N, C-alpha and C positions, 0 to 999 in steps of 0.2 A: 229239711234245712236248706236255706238258700246261701250258697257260698258267695263270698265277695269275688273270688277269682277261681276258675278252674283252668288248669293247664293241660292240654292234650298232647301227650308225648313226654317221656322221661329220659330222652337222650340228652346230649350236651346242651341243647337249647332249653329244654324244659327244666333241667337242673339249675341252669344259670338263672332263669326266672324265679325258681323256687328260692334260691339264695337271697335274692333281693326282697321277695315277698316275706321271707322269714324274719326280716328286720322290722316288720310292722305288726299291728294287731289285726290285720285283714285275715279273714278266714279263707283258706285256699286248700286245694287238693290237686295233685298231679296224677293224671291217668296214664296208664301204659298197658299195651296189649301183651307185652312180654311177661315172663314169669320172674325175671330178675333184672337188675340194672346192669347195663353193659352187654346184654344178650346179643345184640346185633354185632358188636365188635367181636365177641367170642366166636361167632359163627363164620367170620370171614376166613380167608385162606391162611394157612398156618404161618407162612413166611411174611405176612404183611407187616411192614414197618412204615411208620409215618415219615413223610419227607420234611416235616417241620420238627426241629429239635425240641427238647423238653422245655427250654426257656420260652418257647412260643406254642406250647401245647397244654396250657393250664386254663382252668376256669376261674372266675373271680373268687377270691377268699381262700384258696388252697392251692399251693404250688405242687406240681408233679415232682415226686421224689427222684433222686438220681442226678448224675452229672448233667448239668443243663446244656452241655454241648453235644450230647449224644442223642440218638433217635429212638424213641420208644417203640415197642412192639404193640400189636393190637391187643394182646392179652394184658399188657401193662396198662393200657388205656381202659380196658374193661374193668380192671381191678380199681383203677383210679376213680372212675365214675361211681363205682359201688361204694368206695370209701368216702367219696364226696357226699353222696346222699346220706350216709350214716353220720358223717361228721356234723352235719347241720340238722340232723333229725328231720329230714324233709318228709311231709305226709304224701306217700305214694301208694296208689291203689293199683296193684298188678293184675294181670290176667283180665284186663278190662278193655274189651274191644268196643270202640265207639261206632255205633251203627248209623246214627243220625244226629245232626246238630240243627236245631230250629230256633227261631226267635219268637218270643211271646211278649209283645209290647216292649218293656224295658229290660226284660230278662231273657236268658237263653236256656233252652231245654236240651239236655244231652241224653240221648237214648243209648244205653249200653247193654251188653249181655248180662250185666249184674243189676240192672234196674235203671231208673231215670234219675238224673241229677239236674239241679237248677243252679244257675249262677248269674250274677250281675255283669261279670266280665269273663271273657274266654280268650285264652291265648293258644293259638294253634301252633304247636311246636313239633310237628311231625317230621320236619326237615325235608330235604330234597331227595333222599334215598328211600323211596316208599315201595314202588313196585318194579322189580327187575324187568328190563326191556330187552327183548330179542326180536329181530326182524320177523315179519310174518312168514317169509319164505323159509325160515328155519323148520317149519312144519313139514317141509318137503323131504327132509332127511329120513332115511330108513334107519332101522335099528342096527344096521351094519356100521354106522358111525355114531360113536358115543358123543353126546352133546350135553353141555352144562353151562349155566350162566356163572359168571365170576363170583356172584354173591353166594353160590352154592358150592363153588370149588374149594376144596380143602388142601389137597396135595396130590402128587402124581399117582399115588396108590389107587385112587378111585378111577383112574383112566384105564382104557384098554392099552395093550401094548402097541407100539408103533408111533407114527407121526402125529403132530398136533398143529392145528391152526388156531391162533389166537386172533379174534376179530375185535378190533378196538385199540386205539393207540394212546389211551390215557395212562396215568401212572400205574393203575392197577394192572392193565394189560401189559405194560412194560415190565413190571416186576414179575408177573407170572411167566412171561415169555423168557426172561432171563433165567429164572429158576429152572424151567423145564429144559432149556437148551443144554444144561449140564449132562443130561442123560438121554435126550431124544432129538429127533429131527423136528425143528420148529419153524413155522411160518407165522408171520405177523402181518395182518391185513389192516391198513389204515386208509382213511378217506382224505386226510389232509397231510400236508408236509409237516413232519414233526419238528418242534423247536426244542433244543436241549439247553439246559442251564446247569451250571455246576451246583452240586449240593452244598459244597463248602468252597470258600474262596479266601485265601490268606488266613487260614486257620479259624475262620469264622463261617457260620452258616450263611447261606445266601439270604435267609430271612433276617439275619442281623443287618446285612447291607440294605435290604428292602426297608427295614425299620429306620435306619440312619438316613436313608435317602428320601424318606417320607412316603414311600410307595404304599405301605400298609395303612396309611391314614388317608389315602386318596379316596374320595367318595364318588358315588355313582353319577352325580350331577356335574362333576368337574370335567374339564376337557380330557385330562389324562385318564380319568376313570372311564369315560365313554369309550376311549380307544381300547383300554385294557379289557373292558367287558366284551368287546367284539372278538377278541382273540381267543384262540384255544389255549387251554392250560399247557404250559411247557412240561417236558419230562425233566425231572430233577435228577442229576447225576449222568455220567457218560458211559455207564456199563453197557446199556443197550446199544448205544451208538457204536461202541467198539465191537460188539458181537455182530452187528449188522455189517460193519466194515470188513471183518475177517471171514464172514460167511457162516458163522455159527448159527445165525438166525437169518432166514430168507425173508425179504420184504416183499409184500404183495400190495397192490392198490385196493381200493374199496371193493368189498364183496357186494355184488349186485343181485345174485340169484343162485339157486341150486337146481341142478338137473341131473337126475339119476345118480345122486350122491356126489356129483362133481360140483365144486364151488366155482362159480363164474365171477370173474373180476371185471372192473370197468375198462380194462385194456383188452378184453376179449380172451385172456388166458384162462385156463382151467386147472383145477387141482383136486385130487382125491386124497383124503387123509383119514386116519383112523379115529381121530378125536377133534372136536372143536370146542373152544371155550369162548363164549359170547361175553366179551368185556365191553358191552355196548350200553352200559349205563342204566339209568332208572327213569321212570316217568312218575309224575305226581298224580295222585288219585284224590279228587275232592268230590266224588259223586255222593258222598255221605253228608255233604253240607247242603241243607235245605233252606238256603237263604238267597233270595234273588239279588242281582246287581253286585255280587261279590267277586265273580270271576269274569275275565275278559273273553274275547272270542277264541282264544287258545286254551281256555279253561285254566288259566293261571290267575292267582290272586291280584285284585286291584288294590294297591296300597301305596302309601307314602311313608317310607321308612318303617314299614310294618303296621302302620295305622290304616285301617280300612275305612271305607265310607260308612260302615255300620258302627254306630256308637257302641263302644264296649267290646269290640271284636278286633283281635290283633293276630298278626302272623310273626313268627320268630324262627330264625334259622334258614331263611331262604338264601339261595345264591345271589350275591350282590344285592342283598336287602338294603345295604347302605355302603358297605365296602367289600373288597374282594374276599376278605376273611369272614364274612357274615355267616357262612355255613360251616365254618371250621372252628376247632377248639380255640384257636388264638384270637378269633374275632367276635364270636357270638356273645360273649359277655358284655361287650360295649352296647350291642343292640338291645340286650335284655335290660340293661340299666336304663336306657333311653325309654323303652316301653313301660318299665316299672314307674318311672317318673311321671309318665303320662297317666297311668292308672291311678296313682296316688293323687295327682292334681285334679282328676275328674271325679274322685269318689265323693 
């Protein structure tokens, strides 16, 4: 069988695309390497809470249950995504790891552990959070120091007793550091000056204000969009800021190396701790794509709002694919609708 569309990835991006494809007579299939929908969310640390409220955490066609002013947990999002797939009876093939994507004239061949699939169009919806990244020098640590990436961190019970260094100043690193500071000596290493924004302002989520001010609609080509894209994401809420101020969490500059289990920072200071959590983000992996002229010199997709130079091949769920929220629950649906219209137009 030759499918009209195959979507690779059944996260929020892939499900959004499935929602729109479901409204047509196009034959399509969504592939996912996980054994169930929401698996990635369920595996994240126990205390993870979104910084976007429910009113800005839904996919097209189905609102997230609950008080729209409150902030959902990661397990609620996992359950929501699972319910989303069931609500629209989306055709999803689980436990299907894609090994190679190739182009054969006007069609695409997808080699998986379950066999070979063929499609006229392919949407790569694997998202930005593919392979956990830790610095190369992390290998210099001995077994005396317990180390874990934030994607594998669940709670403090898996750590050794004693102090913790959290490396990385994003919202995940901030939440983990705050959580651990209630029971341990915690250090937070960041490479850039952190910017804090209120999570709520005037009894409204900061995202409500972003929406009213038009910030959520700013696109990547606009002057404001170009400025915002260059900036690091802010930390939402002031809990970490307060704990840094009162000394409950000690701030360290960028971690540059490790020597004899001592962490060395770019100001020359050193620190020995019992545990380290690498909240250092993820890197994209596209080595499985066997199609030339699709990636740039940084091995990132060449695209215009998700549309690649290869006819019939699309990306969905990339950071700043078109707007700031393109990789988030609150924004990916708009990009999915745009690409869906392109697919329908070209069929």
